[in-house]
N, C-alpha and C positions, 0 to 999 in steps of 0.2 A: 504493500500500500504506500503510494507516494504522498508525502505531505510537505507543506511549506514549513520551513523552520520558523519557530517563534522568535521574534525580535521585538525591540522596543517600538518599532513602527507598526507591526501588524498584530501584536498580542492583544487579545481581548481581556480587559481587567474587570470591568463591570459585567456581572453575569457570566463569568468565565466558564461556568458549568454548561453553558449553552454554546460555547465556541467550538468550531471545527476548523481544522487546517488541512483536511484531506483534499487532494487536488480533484479527484473525481466528484466528490460532493459539491465542491465549489463550482466546477464546470457544469454540473447538473442545474444549479441555480442560475447560472449565466444562460444556459441553453433554454431555460423555461421562459425567458423574456427576450425583449429586444430594445428596451429603453433603460439607459443607465444615467445616473447623475454624476457629472464630471465637475470636480472642484478645481478652481484655479485662482490666482491672484492677479488682479489688474490694477495697476497704479495704486498699490497698497490697499486695495479693497478686495475682500473675499467674495467670490461669486460662485454659484453652483448652477449648472445648466443641464436640463435633460437632453440626452442625445441618443439617437438610434445607433446600434452597433452590430457588428458581426464578430463571431469568434472562430478562429482556426487554430487548433492546438493551444499554445500558451500566448497567442496573439489576439488582441482586441483591435478592431478597426473602426475608425470614425471618419466621417467625411463631411465636407461643407464647401462653401464658397471660398475662393482664394483670398477673400477679404474678411473671412471669419476671424474676429479678433481673439476668440478663445483658442482656436486651433493654432493661430500664429503665435500666441503667447505661450502655449504649451510646447510648441516646437522650439521656441527660443530658450525655454527653461529645461527642455529635454526630459521632463518627468511629469507624472500626473497620478491622480487617484480617482477612482470611480467606484460608485456603489450601485448595486442592483438589489431591489427589494420586492418581495411578493407578500401581499397582505392575505392571510389565510383565515383570520377570525377576529372578532371583537370579544375580549375577555372582560366580562362584567362581574365585579367582585362586590362584596358587601360594604366596602369602604372605597371612597373615591380615590385614595392614594394607591389602592391595589388594582385599579382598572389597568388593563394592558391590552396587547394584541398578540395573536399568534402570527408568526411570520417566518420567512426565510430570507436572509440577506447575505450578500457577499461584498466585501470591500477589497479592492485591488490597488496595488501600488506598482507602477511600472515606468520604464524608460520609453521615450518616443523618438520616432524618426519619420520623415516624409517619404511616401512611396511615389516615385515619379514615372516609372516604366508603364507605358500604356497597357500592355498585356497583363501586367500584375495588377494595375488599378482596376481593370475590368473584372478580373477574378475576385478581387476584394469587394467591389460593388455588388457583384452577384451574391457573395456571402452575406452582405448586409441586407439585401432585399429578401433573400431566402431565409434569413433569420426571422424575419417578420412572418412570412408565409412560404412554406416549402414548395418548390416547383414553380415559383412565380417568374423567375428570370427568363426561363425558356419560352414563356408566353409573351414576352415584350418585344418591341422593335429593338434592333441593335443600337447600342449607344454609339455616338459619333466621336471622332477624334477631337472635334471642337469642344464637345461636352467634357471629354476627359481632360483636356487642357485647362478648362475652367474650374475643374473640381479638385479640391485639396484633399488628399487621402493621407491619413495619419495611422501609423502602426504603433500600437502600445504593447510592448513585451512585458508580460506579468512577471515581475521579479519576486514578489511575495504577495500573500493574500490571506484573508481569514473569513470565515462564515460564522453567522450566529443564527440559531434556529430556536424558536419557541413553539411548542406544540403540546399544550396542556391547559387545564382548566384554571379557575380562579384560585389564587393563593392568598387566603385571608389570615388575619391574626387568629390564634386559637380562641381567644375570648369572643370573637365575632362570629364564629362558625354556626352558632345556634340562634342567631338573630333572625327574626321573621322577615328577611329581605331576600328577594330572588337573586341568585347568582348563577352564572353559567357562561356558555360560549355561543356567540352567533357566528356560524361558519360563513366565510366570505369567499366567493370565487368569481373570476371574470368569465363571462360567457359571450359567445358570438351569436348575435341574432341573424335572421335570414338575410343574405346579401341583397342589397338594393342596387339595381343596375343604373348606370349613368343615363341621364335623360337624352343624351345625344347618340346613344347606340341605335343602330338600325335593328329592325325586327328579327333579322336572321342571326344576330349574335346572341348566343346563349351563355349562361353562366358556365365557365370552364370547370373541368373536373377538380382541379387543385383547390379552387375556391369552395366547391361543394364539399370536398373532403375536409377542408378546414372547418367549415360550419358544422359538419357532422361530428367532428372530434371535439369541438369546443362549445356546442350548443347547450350542454348541461342536460339534466333530467327533467 
């Protein structure tokens, strides 16, 4: 089992019993989503921005305009941190201070470089699109060289990371457990509703199979 070494940077101190450093567990959290929150410093101001991403092995890929100030700033500093989190439930306790959430989160720390090769950029952009919905890229029109030139692609190599998972009920003080107050968990999940076709589509264009498959997989019960 491969794990990230605990360091002062990635070690979880608060709630350490919920911490994981297993590479496969962290990758599973990353692969379950496609939006991460990237933190950076701009003119001595802390900023966090949600970004779509793709993952290939220990690489995370981000893209944007060549004028994207966040990506430019990150490339200048050559390092970044990103967090991905999935909300799985609202934990309602008998005390306000013991309310919590069930969740899966992964925080990454890595080094950055720009990807400039057209063929490699296209491979990476396919990864980002397919991270959102598998099989999408093959159904799109080919990307042009002009579009590739205008797109800034950044590769983040994960140097270290940690995950934190909570999956349990309310944890109340012993003295509160017999109070006549409801406590429990409201499970939360993201579901896909039935696809809505663009109004400009002609009548002969039907919903493609990869979109149908995504809906079937994520529509919930």
